[in-house]
Structure formats: C-alpha cells, structure tokens
Residue frames as qw, qx, qy, qz and C-alpha x, y, z in Angstrom:
[[0.000, 0.890, 0.456, 0.000, 0.00, 0.00, 0.00],
 [0.405, 0.210, 0.004, 0.890, 1.30, 3.45, -0.90],
 [0.225, -0.830, -0.488, 0.151, 0.11, 6.23, 1.42],
 [0.285, 0.532, -0.024, 0.797, 0.60, 9.98, 1.14],
 [0.374, -0.595, -0.484, 0.521, 0.91, 11.78, 4.44],
 [0.161, 0.708, 0.231, 0.647, -0.20, 15.38, 4.26],
 [0.363, -0.494, -0.386, 0.689, 0.75, 18.21, 6.58],
 [0.164, 0.620, 0.359, 0.678, -0.65, 21.70, 6.19],
 [0.073, -0.078, -0.360, 0.927, -1.14, 25.05, 7.79],
 [0.234, 0.583, 0.653, -0.423, -4.63, 26.18, 8.69],
 [0.392, 0.772, 0.128, -0.483, -6.47, 27.42, 5.63],
 [0.218, -0.362, 0.721, 0.550, -4.07, 25.84, 3.13],
 [0.665, 0.389, -0.108, -0.628, -5.79, 25.53, -0.24],
 [0.923, 0.113, 0.365, -0.045, -6.36, 22.22, -1.95],
 [0.644, 0.734, -0.185, 0.109, -4.00, 23.40, -4.71],
 [0.085, -0.753, 0.614, -0.221, -1.09, 23.53, -2.22],
 [0.729, -0.227, 0.620, -0.180, -1.79, 19.99, -1.04],
 [0.866, 0.456, 0.201, -0.030, -2.11, 18.75, -4.60],
 [0.405, 0.826, -0.372, 0.121, 1.18, 20.44, -5.65],
 [0.324, -0.603, 0.704, -0.190, 3.09, 18.84, -2.77],
 [0.813, 0.031, 0.560, -0.155, 1.57, 15.44, -3.58],
 [0.775, 0.627, 0.066, -0.042, 2.15, 15.70, -7.33],
 [0.034, 0.829, -0.556, -0.037, 5.87, 16.33, -6.79],
 [0.561, -0.308, 0.768, -0.027, 6.23, 12.57, -6.22],
 [0.496, 0.387, -0.531, -0.568, 4.69, 11.64, -9.58],
 [0.139, 0.000, -0.990, 0.022, 3.18, 8.40, -8.20],
 [0.589, -0.414, -0.412, -0.558, -0.32, 7.12, -7.56],
 [0.076, -0.229, 0.762, -0.601, -1.29, 6.62, -3.93],
 [0.350, -0.319, -0.868, -0.152, -3.84, 4.32, -2.34],
 [0.391, -0.772, -0.493, 0.087, -4.78, 6.62, 0.55],
 [0.119, 0.682, -0.209, 0.690, -4.12, 9.99, 2.17],
 [0.634, -0.443, -0.539, 0.333, -3.19, 10.25, 5.85],
 [0.008, -0.689, 0.103, -0.717, -3.32, 13.16, 8.27],
 [0.151, 0.043, -0.725, 0.671, -2.89, 13.75, 11.98],
 [0.230, -0.594, -0.765, -0.099, -6.21, 13.33, 13.80],
 [0.220, -0.563, -0.350, 0.716, -5.73, 16.69, 15.53],
 [0.024, -0.045, 0.383, 0.922, -6.33, 18.49, 12.23],
 [0.267, 0.513, 0.712, -0.398, -9.93, 19.63, 12.54],
 [0.352, 0.714, -0.030, -0.605, -9.96, 21.95, 9.52],
 [0.458, -0.151, 0.800, 0.357, -9.73, 19.21, 6.90],
 [0.599, 0.625, 0.299, -0.402, -12.21, 20.45, 4.29],
 [0.394, 0.729, -0.454, -0.326, -9.60, 20.91, 1.54],
 [0.086, -0.373, 0.923, 0.031, -7.94, 17.57, 2.35],
 [0.541, 0.268, 0.738, -0.303, -11.30, 15.79, 2.42],
 [0.585, 0.706, 0.028, -0.399, -12.08, 17.32, -0.98],
 [0.200, 0.637, -0.707, -0.234, -8.72, 16.15, -2.33],
 [0.310, -0.108, 0.939, -0.098, -9.34, 12.59, -1.15],
 [0.599, 0.497, 0.512, -0.364, -12.78, 12.68, -2.75],
 [0.462, 0.754, -0.274, -0.379, -11.32, 13.99, -6.05],
 [0.129, 0.511, -0.843, -0.108, -8.67, 11.25, -6.05],
 [0.863, -0.110, -0.260, -0.419, -11.29, 8.68, -5.00],
 [0.596, 0.137, -0.702, 0.365, -9.14, 7.33, -2.18],
 [0.581, -0.687, -0.434, 0.049, -9.70, 7.08, 1.58],
 [0.042, 0.727, -0.333, 0.599, -8.52, 9.65, 4.10],
 [0.760, -0.279, -0.536, 0.241, -6.96, 8.07, 7.19],
 [0.257, -0.849, 0.191, -0.421, -6.78, 10.02, 10.46],
 [0.721, 0.106, -0.565, 0.387, -3.74, 8.96, 12.50],
 [0.580, -0.788, -0.204, 0.034, -3.68, 9.34, 16.29],
 [0.059, 0.906, -0.357, 0.222, -0.97, 11.57, 17.71],
 [0.666, -0.521, 0.532, -0.027, 0.48, 8.77, 19.85],
 [0.875, 0.253, 0.357, 0.209, 1.04, 6.78, 16.63],
 [0.425, 0.870, -0.085, 0.235, 2.70, 9.77, 14.96],
 [0.304, -0.840, 0.432, -0.125, 5.20, 10.09, 17.81],
 [0.847, -0.224, 0.475, 0.081, 6.36, 6.48, 17.32],
 [0.787, 0.572, 0.155, 0.175, 7.52, 7.06, 13.72],
 [0.542, -0.433, 0.276, 0.665, 11.13, 7.71, 12.71],
 [0.468, 0.855, 0.209, -0.075, 11.00, 10.56, 10.21],
 [0.705, 0.276, 0.098, 0.646, 13.71, 11.71, 7.82],
 [0.065, 0.677, 0.020, 0.733, 12.90, 15.36, 8.47],
 [0.510, -0.420, -0.565, 0.493, 13.57, 16.71, 11.95],
 [0.017, -0.683, -0.135, -0.718, 11.86, 20.09, 12.21],
 [0.216, -0.001, -0.644, 0.734, 12.49, 21.53, 15.69],
 [0.407, -0.066, 0.098, -0.906, 9.13, 23.31, 15.63],
 [0.766, -0.067, -0.464, -0.439, 7.27, 20.10, 14.72],
 [0.564, 0.011, -0.751, 0.342, 9.19, 18.12, 17.33],
 [0.010, 0.034, -0.515, 0.856, 8.33, 20.61, 20.06],
 [0.518, 0.005, 0.026, -0.855, 4.68, 20.92, 19.10],
 [0.862, 0.075, -0.185, -0.467, 3.75, 17.40, 17.97],
 [0.699, -0.421, 0.577, -0.041, 6.55, 15.07, 19.09],
 [0.807, 0.251, 0.451, 0.289, 7.56, 14.17, 15.54],
 [0.336, -0.363, 0.322, 0.808, 9.93, 15.75, 13.05],
 [0.216, 0.085, -0.502, -0.833, 7.37, 15.79, 10.24],
 [0.601, 0.193, 0.503, -0.590, 3.62, 15.31, 10.45],
 [0.713, 0.469, -0.275, -0.443, 3.43, 14.36, 6.77],
 [0.395, 0.408, -0.823, 0.025, 6.16, 11.71, 7.05],
 [0.193, -0.104, 0.846, -0.486, 4.85, 10.31, 10.33],
 [0.677, 0.265, 0.288, -0.623, 1.26, 10.12, 9.07],
 [0.677, 0.453, -0.480, -0.325, 2.36, 8.33, 5.89],
 [0.243, 0.330, -0.892, 0.193, 4.45, 5.80, 7.83],
 [0.353, -0.002, 0.730, -0.585, 1.79, 5.10, 10.46],
 [0.717, 0.341, 0.145, -0.591, -0.99, 4.66, 7.91],
 [0.600, 0.475, -0.593, -0.251, 1.10, 2.45, 5.60],
 [0.947, -0.260, -0.096, -0.161, 1.57, -0.06, 8.41],
 [0.716, -0.561, 0.375, 0.178, 4.31, -2.03, 10.10],
 [0.699, -0.085, 0.485, 0.518, 7.58, -2.04, 8.21],
 [0.420, 0.865, 0.261, 0.083, 6.62, 0.91, 6.00],
 [0.563, -0.224, 0.157, 0.780, 9.41, 2.95, 4.43],
 [0.182, 0.837, 0.095, -0.508, 9.48, 6.51, 3.13],
 [0.731, 0.543, 0.252, 0.328, 10.20, 7.18, -0.54],
 [0.435, 0.350, -0.098, 0.824, 12.17, 10.22, 0.60],
 [0.119, -0.287, -0.463, 0.830, 11.77, 13.29, 2.78],
 [0.237, 0.744, 0.548, -0.301, 8.64, 15.41, 2.71],
 [0.310, 0.334, 0.380, 0.805, 8.06, 17.83, -0.14],
 [0.001, -0.552, -0.377, 0.744, 6.89, 21.37, 0.57],
 [0.404, 0.750, 0.503, 0.145, 4.38, 23.04, -1.73],
 [0.430, 0.427, 0.095, 0.790, 5.62, 26.15, -3.60],
 [0.245, -0.761, -0.099, -0.592, 3.52, 28.42, -1.34],
 [0.201, 0.315, -0.719, 0.586, 4.94, 26.72, 1.78],
 [0.557, -0.247, 0.249, -0.753, 1.50, 25.95, 3.25],
 [0.953, -0.037, 0.103, -0.283, 1.39, 22.17, 2.69],
 [0.060, -0.547, 0.829, 0.099, 3.73, 19.18, 2.75],
 [0.941, 0.102, -0.078, -0.314, 3.47, 15.64, 1.45],
 [0.147, -0.508, 0.849, 0.010, 5.41, 12.45, 2.06],
 [0.842, 0.139, -0.352, -0.384, 4.96, 8.99, 0.57],
 [0.365, -0.401, 0.819, -0.190, 5.38, 5.73, 2.47],
 [0.720, 0.146, -0.563, -0.379, 5.05, 2.19, 1.16],
 [0.128, -0.246, 0.880, -0.387, 4.14, -0.74, 3.33],
 [0.271, -0.322, -0.893, -0.158, 1.46, -3.15, 4.42],
 [0.425, -0.574, -0.122, -0.689, -1.79, -1.97, 5.94],
 [0.149, -0.306, 0.741, -0.579, -2.27, -2.48, 9.66]]
C-alpha cells in the first residue's frame, strides 16, 4: 500500500496539497493526516477527487515514527519531526518505508510524504 501523508497550515488551499503530492509523480492508495487536524475540508475534498480514503492517524502513533525530516518546531509541538512523514508511515503499516523526505508546496502551506508498506 502506498500512502501519502499530508501536513498543512490552517487554511491551506487544496491546490497547495495537490502540488506537494504531485511532486512525487506516483499514484497513492490513501491519504493520511494527523487526527488533531480539525480543519480538513480541503484535504477531504482532495481525497474525494482522487477517489481514495482519508486516514486520520492518532498523535500517539505519529510520535512512534522515525522521520527523515527533523523540524524543531514540529518536534516541540507534535513530538515528531514531520507530520506528513509520520502520518504516511503510520498509515502504511508495520515495516513501511518513506520514498524520501517530505516535499513542501511552492507556497509553503502544505507538505506531502509517501510511504510504502502493508496496511495495519
């Protein structure tokens, strides 16, 4: 299963999320996001457009993931170096691996990371 983890700032447009995701040039089976993100309208719309499920990942699961990116701000606030990378890894299941570090959208308001693995 290939999962795209998405991180974003409040009010990020769907276009920013799509640009970060499209940088990988691969098809994904699902989108994943931290369950604390309550303003998910754009992300929900993106999942609907792509016709794939949106998986909400609990924060305690995010903290368990080893991310390639180590943002001090993300570590202090959420306990993980990258919400996008951690969400992708957690949703892709045990033994999942990242295809590389997160990608930041051109406007800087969204990030995406791709993990491949087995579902939980």
